[in-house]
N, C-alpha and C positions, 0 to 999 in steps of 0.2 A: 427379358426384364427391363421395364422404364427407368430412366433416370433416378425418379422420384423413389420408386422401391430399391434401387441399389442403393439411394442415400440414405433410405433408413436400415438397409440390414448394415451398410457404413460404420451408423451409431451405433447399432447393435453391438456390433462386432468390436466397436471402441469400448464401448460401456464393460463387456465381455471381459477383456483384457484386462482393463483398471480394477474390476472386482476380483480377479485372480492376482491381483499385486503386482501385474507390469508396470514401471514407471511410468506416467503420463505422457513423456514425451514421445519414448519409444512406443505405445501404445498407436498414439497418434500418426506414427511415421508409419505404421505396420497397417492400421488401416486406410491410412491413404494411399498407400503404395499399391495395397493389394486392390483397392475400389479405383484408382487412376487405372489402374493395369486393366481391369475387367471392361473398363469404359473406350481404352484407346489402345490397347497391346500393352503387355509386358516389357515389350523393347524402350518406348519411351517411357515408362514408367520407373525400371531399373536406371535411365538416366538421372534421373532426381536425385538418386545417391550420390552423384558426382556434384552436379549443377549446386543444388541446394547449400549444402557445407559448405562450399566455396564461396556463395554470396552472402552466406548469414554470417562467416568468419570474417570476409572482407568487410562489412558493412561497417563504416564508420560511427554511424549513430547508436551502434550496439554496444562501441568500444568505453562507454562511459559507464556501463554497469557492472564490471570488475572494480572500475576507479572509484564508484561511491561505496561499493562495500569494502573496498579498503580503508578507504576514508573514515568510515564509521567505525571500523574496528580500531583502527590508530588512535581515533579519538577515546574511544572508551579507554584502549590502554594508557592513554596520557592522562586519562582524569578528567576530561573536559564535560562529561555526562555528569561527575557529582560538583562539578562548578555551577551546570546550569540551573540544578536542583537545589543547591545552596541559595543561588541567586533570587529564585521565585520563593522560597521560603522564605528569605528574608520581607519580601515583599507584601505577601499575604497569608503567611502562615500564622499569623495572630490569632486572623479570624476564625470563627465557628466554620469547619470544613475546610480549612485555611491549606491545612496540609494537603489536601485531596486537590483541591485547585491547584497548591504547587507544582503537585505532581503532573496534573494534565498540563500545565504550563512548561514540567520541565519534558513531558514527552513532546510536547510541540519544537522547542528547542533542540531536542537530540534528533528529533525525525527531520530538522532541517539541514543537520550532518551525516544522517544515515541513510534514509529515503528506505528501510525495511520495517513494516509492523512488527514481527516476531522479535527482531533485534532490538528495536525500542523497547517491546514490554519484557522482554527479557534484562535489558539493562537497567531500564528504571525500575523493574520489580527487586532486583537486587538492592537497590540503594534504598529505595522508598519504601517498600513490603516491612520491613525490621521495624522502621522508624514509625510507619502510623501505627502498628499493631503496640509497639512500647507505648506508643502517647493515647493509648485506649479507643482507637477505632475500630470498629466491627469491622470481623474479618472478611464480611461480603463486600461493604463499603470499600477497604483497602484494596481489598483483589479486583474488585470489579472496577476501580477506578484506575486500577493501573493497567488491565486488560483493556478497558474501553480508550484510554488514551494512547496505548500502544498503537491504535488503528489510524493515529493521525501520521505516524512515519509513512503511510503510502499516500496520503492526501497532501501533505506539504511537501514543496519541491523543494530540492529536488527529490525526486521521486523515481525509483526503478521501473515499479508497474507503469507509470505514466512514460518512461523511454519506450517502454515494450509497445505500449498502445500508438504511441506515436510510430513506431515502426510498422505495427499491422494498418493502422489505417493513413500512413502515408502525408503526416501532417507534418508541421515544424514541432519541435520538442518543445522550445522554447515557449512557441505558442500554449501548450497545454501547460506548462510551467505558470508561466503567469495567468492563465484562467482560473487557476485554482488557488489561486492567493486570498480573494476574497470567499469562498466557500471553505477554506482551511481557516481564516478567521471567525466565521458562523460558527464553525465546528467547535472550534476552542469554548466559544462563549457559549454556546450551547450545553456542551458537557461540564462546563463549569455551572452554568443555571442547574442543571439535574443535581449536584452535589448540595448546591446551595437549597433546593427542595427539600432534599432527603434530609437534611440536615434542621432544617424547618420542622418536618414533621416527625424526626426523631430525632431529638438533640443529643441523647446521648449516644447517637453512633458515629459521633466527630467531636470531639471536645474541642475547646480552642488552642491554641498553641501561645507559647512566650511571646510576648511583646518585644520586639527588638530598640534599642535606641537609633535615632536617626545616623550617629556616628559607626554603629556596629552594620548597618546597612549600607552605609559609603564604604568602609572595610570589606564586606562581602562584595558589593559592586568591583572594586577596583582588583581584587584578587580573582574576579572573574573575567577580566580583560581578553584571557585565551581564546573562550567560548566567542565572544563579540568579534574578534580579528578571525577566526576561522569561517563564521556566519557572513562577515563582509569581504573578505577575500573569496568565498565562493559567490554567495549571491548577488553581493555589490559588483563583485566586475561581470556576471553574468546579464544581469537586468542592464548594467550602464552600456553592454553592447563592447566592454574592453576584451572579454572573452568570450571563446565560441562555448560549449557545452562541455566538450571534451577537454577543453584547457583550463577551465573554472574547476572540474574534478580535480585535472593534475595537479592545481594548485593547491585543491584541498588536501590531497594526499601528502603533498610536500610541506604546509603548513601542520597536518595533524602529527606528521612524523618527525616534524622539528622540536614540537612541544614534548613528543614520548623523550625525546633525545636530550632536551632541554631539563626536563622535571628528573631524570636519571631512571626512568623506569623501562629502559631498551635494556633486553636480554635477549640472547641468541634463542630460546625456549619460546619465549612471548612471542617475538617476531617470527618464528616458524609457525606457531599455533595460527597466528593472525594470516600470514600468506598461505595456510593449507586449510584453513577456513573459507579465504575469498575464493580460492581456485575451486573447492568443491562447489560452493552456491554458486560460482559462475557458471562450473560447465553443468549444472541441471538446470538453469535459466537455458543455456545456450541449448540445450536438448529440448527443451518444452519449445522454445522456438522453433529449433531445425524440424521438429515432429508438427508444429501446429503449419509451419509453411507448406510440407506436401501433403498435411490434409487439406488444407487452402487448395491446392492445385487439385484435388478430387472433389469438392465443394464447388468449385468454379465449372468445374468440367461436367459436373450433374446439372446446372443451369439453374441450380436450386434458390440462387440468391433473387435473379429475376422471376422465378416463379412466386417467390414469396412477397416481392413488392408487387408484383400483379395482383395476387391475391388479398393483400392488404387494402389495394386501391378498389379492387370491386367490393368489397366489403362496405365501402361510403360510411364507414365508422368516423368519427370525430378523433383527430389523430391524438389526442390527449389521452383518447381511451387505449391506443395502441401502447403506446408509450408506458400506461400505465402496466398492461398486461406485460410488456417486456422486463418492467422494473419486478413485476410480481414473479416472472420466468428467473430474474439474477437471483432476487432475494432464496429461492429456492437452491438455484446451483451453488451459490454461495454458502449454504448449510453443508453440500455435500463434496464440493471440489474448492480444492486452494486457491486463491485469488488468480492469480496468472494463469492457470488449468482452465478456471472458468471462463476467463477472457480471452483466453486464443480458442478456446474450441467455437465460440458462439461469434465470435466479429466476423469472419468471412461471409455469414449469411445474414447477421442481422445489422450491421452497418448500413448495407444498402437499402434495405428496408428505412432504417432511420432518414436516410438520405433522400430517400422517396417522399418521405412524408414534407420535406423541404427544411428539417431542421441541422445543426451545423454539428461537422464532426466533431469539432473542441470539446463543444457543450456536451455533447453525446459521452464523450471519454471522461470528461466530469461528474456526469451521472453514475455513468458505470461503475468507473472506480469508489464513488460513495456507497452505490447498493451494493457493490461485492465486499466491499470492507466489513459491512455487518457480518458476512459468514466468520469471521476471524474472531467474533464474540457469542456467537449463537450457536445451539446445537445444531446437529449432531458432533461435527466436527471443532469449531471454536479453537482453532490453534492457540490463540491467544489467553484463553482459559485453562487450557491443559499445561499451557508456558507455565501461567502463575501457580496451578496446582502442583507442579512439578519443582518449583522454587520452594514450597511449603506444603506439602503433603499432609498437614494437621487442619489445613481448612479443605473440606468437602467439595466436591465437583459441582453439586446442587447448591451449595453456598456462593460460590463464584457468580454460576450463572443467573443467578437472583439478585447479585450484588450488580448486574450488566445491564438489570431490565429498563432503569431509569435512563441509561443511557442508550439503549437501542431506541428508545423512542423519542429521547431527542436527536437521534440520528434520523429517525424517521421523519420528523419535524422539519429538518433540514435539507432531505432529498425533495419531501413535498416543496418547499420555499426556492430550490433550486429549478425544479423542474417549471412552476409556475413564473418565474422569473428568471429568465432565462438569462439577462443582462447583470446580474451577480458573476456570471462566468464569462460573459461575452464583451463588456467595458472595458476592460483593462487591455487586454491584446489589442480592441479596436482604437484603445488611445495610445498605446506604445508601438 
């Protein structure tokens, strides 16, 4: 059996395991172990079960994952997510569609202290969905705004997905964080633009809110100082070079915990729930990374990355056409797999192709994250859509999917812009 045939068989085995509900990390580990064993012998393959867990668990770049997860959970417990939402509503809530724009801004703010799209969608859904429905917003626009805004959690640094990509691509994680800033700002503006377009076409779907006095806005701004302190402690210390990534995450955990204590919201049961959720989510992510590491050994041993690079070079097709084909592939994968799984499965053989075309791995990381995040709001998986449906089952899934359609269009526009203008992602890292 040739290496290419064995690669195809490995992917068939991987998808078969996933189809019978084997967890994605374990499925990748089994497929990679068996495939690598058939190529090199099962003696060397079995040693991967000892070396890879040790390498993954000892990698300091991945230690930031549980810290960011814990910081987001503590920020929610301390009520900082409510502060973000109140602040954004005070600024733009009086405009037509202003409450939806405030929700997008709130998602962006919470994403800056959370790093997880599902957590952002769930948290902001609990806060914003009842308020939008009570103020006469259409269920589709209300739920669709939160589901789409939740995807900002993975694009606005610090992001767990960015940490994992940096580990897989062997690039500096702070470069990824900095590169995401301008695309993230563009994402917020385009999503708000989608809201304004919907309210222009269907004014009754988003009635304007109450106009707050400047004195009331100042009061809310002063009351939201905790959010500003947390963001400044994490982002300010990180981008100024005072902290490393791990140190900034640790400081963020400490600051969020102090707010929980200071606001009298600390209880043994709540703290146990936060620690339990953080531990379970961390274990899931580590299992996926571990399985991906073993699967990568198998893919590398088949020489598939080099074969694919040579194949695309022989096609003599324009690089943008190849990038477009890869983006289309990720759109489909994002509709079937969760974000992390789609990225870790494909990076070992897609990244060499992109590098062979002369593109920057940091720019490609931003593109991949933007494309895969569409899978959070598109059928059949659409995790954020299902989260919103779970929060209010009176809103049908079809209504929520229809509500996210304008935001999907806005995200496609953003992806095209970043692909055609790589400087949007690469200018800040080159400057800083």
